[in-house]
FILO-513795 format. One record per residue (C-alpha): x, z, y; residue number from 1; residue in three letters. Coordinates in pm, whole numbers, plus 50000, padded with zeros to 5 digits. Last residue first. Layout:
<recs>
[[X, Z, Y], NUM, 'ALA'];
...
</recs>
This chain:
<recs>
[[83252, 44717, 48692], 126, 'PRO'];
[[83507, 44845, 48471], 125, 'LEU'];
[[83874, 44735, 48406], 124, 'GLU'];
[[84017, 44703, 48029], 123, 'GLU'];
[[84288, 44845, 47795], 122, 'TRP'];
[[84272, 44832, 47462], 121, 'ARG'];
[[84517, 44927, 47146], 120, 'THR'];
[[84772, 45148, 47350], 119, 'GLN'];
[[84992, 45313, 47102], 118, 'ALA'];
[[85114, 45681, 47145], 117, 'ILE'];
[[85385, 45807, 46940], 116, 'GLU'];
[[85477, 46192, 46916], 115, 'THR'];
[[85259, 46282, 46617], 114, 'LYS'];
[[85031, 45992, 46588], 113, 'VAL'];
[[84831, 45894, 46919], 112, 'LEU'];
[[84607, 45591, 46929], 111, 'SER'];
[[84510, 45476, 47260], 110, 'VAL'];
[[84198, 45322, 47415], 109, 'THR'];
[[84223, 45256, 47771], 108, 'SER'];
[[83935, 45239, 48021], 107, 'ARG'];
[[83981, 45140, 48398], 106, 'LEU'];
[[83745, 45233, 48706], 105, 'LYS'];
[[83837, 45131, 49047], 104, 'LYS'];
[[83638, 45245, 49349], 103, 'VAL'];
[[83703, 45133, 49713], 102, 'PHE'];
[[83501, 45273, 50004], 101, 'GLN'];
[[83796, 45478, 50146], 100, 'ASP'];
[[84025, 45562, 49820], 99, 'ALA'];
[[83836, 45639, 49476], 98, 'THR'];
[[84018, 45582, 49131], 97, 'ALA'];
[[83802, 45635, 48818], 96, 'THR'];
[[83973, 45679, 48504], 95, 'VAL'];
[[83856, 45684, 48132], 94, 'SER'];
[[84099, 45750, 47842], 93, 'VAL'];
[[83954, 45682, 47499], 92, 'THR'];
[[84154, 45854, 47218], 91, 'PHE'];
[[84195, 45763, 46863], 90, 'ILE'];
[[84399, 45997, 46651], 89, 'PRO'];
[[84147, 46231, 46663], 88, 'ASN'];
[[83816, 46076, 46767], 87, 'ALA'];
[[83828, 46140, 47128], 86, 'ASP'];
[[83712, 46136, 47459], 85, 'ALA'];
[[83927, 46170, 47761], 84, 'ILE'];
[[83815, 46225, 48101], 83, 'SER'];
[[84032, 46141, 48437], 82, 'VAL'];
[[83928, 46152, 48818], 81, 'THR'];
[[84143, 45978, 49036], 80, 'CYS'];
[[84196, 46045, 49418], 79, 'THR'];
[[84362, 45783, 49588], 78, 'THR'];
[[84505, 45871, 49947], 77, 'THR'];
[[84870, 45931, 49836], 76, 'GLY'];
[[84817, 45992, 49445], 75, 'ASN'];
[[84563, 46293, 49377], 74, 'VAL'];
[[84491, 46346, 48996], 73, 'ILE'];
[[84189, 46505, 48909], 72, 'THR'];
[[84179, 46604, 48505], 71, 'ASP'];
[[83981, 46615, 48208], 70, 'THR'];
[[84045, 46635, 47818], 69, 'ARG'];
[[84413, 46760, 47786], 68, 'TYR'];
[[84375, 47030, 47550], 67, 'ASN'];
[[84481, 46888, 47192], 66, 'VAL'];
[[84653, 46612, 47298], 65, 'PRO'];
[[84908, 46821, 47502], 64, 'ASP'];
[[85226, 46610, 47577], 63, 'ASN'];
[[85090, 46275, 47478], 62, 'LYS'];
[[84793, 46357, 47674], 61, 'LEU'];
[[84984, 46414, 47989], 60, 'LYS'];
[[85171, 46085, 47973], 59, 'ARG'];
[[84839, 45921, 47884], 58, 'LEU'];
[[84687, 46068, 48194], 57, 'ALA'];
[[84999, 45963, 48434], 56, 'ASP'];
[[84984, 45606, 48297], 55, 'GLU'];
[[84616, 45610, 48403], 54, 'ALA'];
[[84676, 45757, 48714], 53, 'CYS'];
[[84940, 45483, 48787], 52, 'GLY'];
[[84676, 45204, 48717], 51, 'THR'];
[[84419, 45404, 48924], 50, 'ALA'];
[[84721, 45370, 49220], 49, 'ALA'];
[[84779, 44988, 49164], 48, 'ILE'];
[[84407, 44933, 49189], 47, 'PHE'];
[[84354, 45129, 49471], 46, 'ASN'];
[[84642, 44946, 49625], 45, 'GLY'];
[[84491, 44609, 49534], 44, 'ALA'];
[[84133, 44695, 49709], 43, 'ALA'];
[[84345, 44816, 50021], 42, 'LYS'];
[[84522, 44480, 50046], 41, 'ILE'];
[[84182, 44290, 49962], 40, 'GLU'];
[[84010, 44513, 50272], 39, 'ALA'];
[[84307, 44422, 50501], 38, 'THR'];
[[84254, 44044, 50423], 37, 'ILE'];
[[83922, 44045, 50500], 36, 'SER'];
[[83965, 44239, 50820], 35, 'ASP'];
[[84225, 44012, 50928], 34, 'THR'];
[[83988, 43712, 50847], 33, 'GLN'];
[[83725, 43855, 51071], 32, 'ALA'];
[[83968, 43936, 51340], 31, 'ILE'];
[[84072, 43547, 51320], 30, 'SER'];
[[83726, 43424, 51333], 29, 'GLN'];
[[83684, 43650, 51627], 28, 'LEU'];
[[83979, 43463, 51783], 27, 'LYS'];
[[83852, 43132, 51735], 26, 'LEU'];
[[83515, 43208, 51885], 25, 'ASN'];
[[83672, 43359, 52180], 24, 'LEU'];
[[83884, 43042, 52248], 23, 'GLY'];
[[83594, 42813, 52207], 22, 'VAL'];
[[83384, 43014, 52454], 21, 'ALA'];
[[83663, 43041, 52690], 20, 'LEU'];
[[83729, 42649, 52674], 19, 'ALA'];
[[83355, 42595, 52712], 18, 'VAL'];
[[83359, 42815, 53032], 17, 'ALA'];
[[83641, 42666, 53180], 16, 'SER'];
[[83507, 42291, 53126], 15, 'VAL'];
[[83168, 42424, 53308], 14, 'VAL'];
[[83360, 42601, 53587], 13, 'PHE'];
[[83582, 42322, 53639], 12, 'VAL'];
[[83287, 42082, 53636], 11, 'LEU'];
[[83112, 42293, 53881], 10, 'THR'];
[[83420, 42285, 54131], 9, 'LEU'];
[[83434, 41895, 54075], 8, 'LEU'];
[[83048, 41874, 54170], 7, 'ALA'];
[[83085, 42082, 54488], 6, 'TYR'];
[[83388, 41904, 54596], 5, 'GLY'];
[[83211, 41566, 54545], 4, 'ASN'];
[[82932, 41727, 54726], 3, 'LYS'];
[[83108, 41848, 55053], 2, 'LYS'];
[[83286, 41482, 55080], 1, 'MET'];
</recs>
């Protein structure tokens, strides 16, 4: 009778250990997926902030096309560096947005005639 009791107790411990190992494995996979999703959300937020910085830079360029060439724009937790190259009336606006470890680069080519600004090209850079 004692041998059956020990065998049953050993079986319970083995089944419990297997169940615990499976449960921990599933939980760790869930945590890894959550981290991945969080990174995707932050990268998307950085893209949105970079787009906002580009729009802000275009507005500032329209208001001061002669002098506006570089800028640093802080948008929440994102810092954007703006540089503008020109061959008047065509301007190339480059934006680099940095938040945490995420970096997004955008480039826009615009035509500026008097008070009218027209975007002719917009691209994400690697």
